[in-house]
N, C-alpha and C positions, 0 to 999 in steps of 0.2 A: 504494500500500500504506500503510495507516494503522494504526499500533500493531500491526504484525504480522498484520493482516487484509488480504487482497487483494481488489481490485475490478476488474472489467473492464466498461467502459461502452461500449456500441455505440449508434449512432444512424443513422437513415436521412437525417439532415440534419446536416452538420458544424456548423451554426450553434448547435445545441443544445450540442455539446461546448464551443464557445467560451463559452457561458454558464456552464458548470460549472467550467471550468479555473481561473478566478480564486479559487474557493473551496477549491481543492485544491492550490494551489501548494506545491511542495516535497515532495509525496507521490507524484509520478510514479514508476513502476517499469517495468522491462523485463519481457518475458514470462518470461525465465529466473528473475527474482526471485520470481515467483508460483508456481513449481512446488513450493516447500517449505511453503507456507502455505495455510490455508483461503481459497478465492477464490470470490467471488460474482459472478454475471453480471447486469448491468442492460442492458435494451434500451429505447431511447427511440424513439417513432414520432411525430414532430411532425406535426400536421395542417396542411392548407392552407386558407386562407380562400377562399370562393366568392362571386363576384359574381353576383347574380340579375338577371334582366331588370328594368329600371327603376333599377338602380344600387345596390340594397340589398346589403350585404355580410354573409354568414354566416360567423362566425368558425369556423375549424377546431378540432377537438377533438384534443388531444395526449394521448398515453398513455405511461406508463412501466411496465415490467415488471421485477420482481426475481425471478430464478430461475423465470421463467415465470408468476409471479403478478402481476396488475395492481395497482399501488399508487397510480396516479393516472390520471384521465381527466377532462379539462376543457379550457377555452379559454385558460387563462392560462399562458404559457410560464414566467413567473417562479415561479408556484406549482408548476409541474411540476419545476423545478430543486430547489425546497425539499423536495418530496416525496421525490425521489431522495436528497438529502442526509440527510433525516430517517431513512430506512431504513438508509443507510450508517452513520449514527451509532449506531442501535440494534444493528446487527450488530457494529460495532467494540467498543462498550462491553460487550457481552455476554461478551467474552473477557478483560476487564481485571479479573480477580479479585485482582490484586495490590493493588487499592484497595478500600476499602469504598465501594460505589456507593450514594449517597443520591439518591432521586428529589427533585428540586428544583433551583432555581437558586442561583448563588453569584457574588458580586462582591467586589472589594476597595474598601473605604471607609476613609479615614484610616489607611491601611497595615495594616488588619486585615481578615480574611475574614468576610463575612456569608454565612451559609447559610440559604436559604429552603427549609425542609423541607416537602414536600407533593407531591401528584400532581395538578396542575390545568393545563389548557391555557393559562390566563392567565399562568402564571409566566414564560414566555419573553418575553412582552410587557412584564411588569414589569421584568425584567432589562434589556431594551432601553431602557426609559424611564430607568432608573437610569444606564445608560451615557451617555445624552444629557445627564445631569446631573453627569457627572464621575466616575462609578465606573469601575473597570477590570474586564475580563471574565474570569470563570473558567468558568462553566457556565450553561446555560439551563434545562434540564429534568432533567439528571442531573449530579451533582457527584461528583468523584473525590477521596476523602478518604484520605490516608495515615494508617493507624491508629496508627502509632507517634509521629509528629511532629504529628499532628492538623492537617495542612496540606491545603488543597484545591489540586489541580493543575488547570491550565487545560485545557479541552476543545480538541481540534484542529479542531472544526467551528464554523461561524458560529452566531449566534443564529438560531433557526428559529421564527418567530412564526406561529401558526396564522392562516390567511387571515381567518377569520371574526372572530377577536379583534382583528386589526390594523385592520379596517375602522373608520374614524371616528376613529382615534387619530392626531393630527398627527405627521408624520414617520415613521409606520409603514405606513399603508395609505391606501386611497381614502377619500373622504368619505362613502361609502355602502356597504352590504354588497355583495359581488360577486354578480352574477347568473350562475346556472349552469343548464344544462338538467337535467332529471330524471335523465339518465344520468351526469351529471358528479359527480366526487368533489371534496372539498375538498383543499387542499394547504397548503404553508407558504411564507412569504417568508423568504429567507435574507439576513441582515444581517451582513457582516463587522464586527468591532468598529470598524474605521476609518471605516466608513460612518455610524457613530453617534457620531463625534467621540471615540472611545475607543481602547483597545488591549487586547491580552491581558495579564493580570497574571502576574507570577512566582508560584510556589506560595506561598500565604499561610496563616498559622495562623488557625483559626476563633476569633474573639473574640465573635461574636454569632450566636445561633441564633434564627430567627424562624419561627413557625408561622402561615402565612396562612390566613384563611378569607374567603369572598367573600359580601358582602351588597350587590349592586348598588343604588346609590341611597341606601344608608345612610351613617352617619357613619364616615369613615375614622379609625381610632384604634389606638394601641399600648396593650397591656395587659401587666402582668407575668405571667410564667409560670415554670415550672421544676419541679424535683423529679422524682418518679416519673412524672408526666404527660409531662415532656419526654423522659425515657428511652423511654417507651412510644411517643411520637410519632415519635422518630427510628427506633425499631425498625420501626414500621409503614412508614416511608418508605424503609427499606433494601431495595435490590434483591437483595442477595446475602448476607443474614444466614445463610442455610443454609451458606455457605462459612466465614464468620468466627465464627459462633456466639458463644461466651463472650467471645472477644476483641473482637467487635463490640459486645457489651453493655458491656464495660469502657470502650470508646471513648465510647459514648453516656453512660455514667454520668459519665465525666470531663468531657465537654462540658457536661452539665447542672450540674455542680458549679463549673466554672471559667470558662465563658463566660457572657456576658449572655444571658438567654433571655426572649423576648417572644412574645406572641400579637399578630398583626396582623389587624385587621378591615378588609377592603378594600371601601369603597363606591365608590371611583373609583381606577382604576389610576394616573392621573397624580398624584392626591393622595397615594396610597400611596408612589409613587416619591419625591415631595418629602419626605414624613415620614421615610422610611428614610434618605435622604441627609443630612437635617438632624439626625436623632437618633442617628447611628452613634456608638458609643463609640470613643474614641481607644485605640490600643494601650497597654496598661499601666494602664487605668483600670477594667477589668472586675473 
């Protein structure tokens, strides 16, 4: 049970559950604990490899279902785990309206919170690369902001990097894009912060808001931003502005006025991670 949302995970192969457990340590619950909360059923069906005459091996295709809907089908068991955790994260955070939920990643640099506001599949990889460079983890694609104290609270889930984005990034994926059959779907790779030489941060006040845009192959650079455009950008990135309405807009106006605000043009994810880690403002200097 994670933040009051229950999950039941079943598998035809116990080895799959062994892959999932390290990412959910501390959240195990008994069946009686799940009777009073919304509970979602996941079913995993790992596939078996087949050896053909002549010695060639055909990799088995694994499937994961959430409430009967297939959310992953492919040959990679690690991507299968990430797909399950990604759906669990979405279902959990959908109920956390005590926070303003901002689409985008977040980390702690120099004791201050950095909020990357946007809705792009590359953001989780950018967060992972910053963790490898000394940042501490708050969120990968959704950030939980306390509207009163303007603090970002850490996600209970690992960093979930899209398989296709991770390919070719040292430390995150293989050196070439994964090969999948036409029937296969993509998934996520799950990285606990500790696997990225980092750890979860304590709740941190937002001192820097960055709006990334992506121009692969272009020059990676930071540009000044702010004002009404920053308020609009944060409003666009907010997943539950319908709940917070004017109070949410007050939060965004406060961040636009008091935090450092930048636009980040990303030509290379690794260069962007370097630029953010090196350029982070210290607490008290914004």
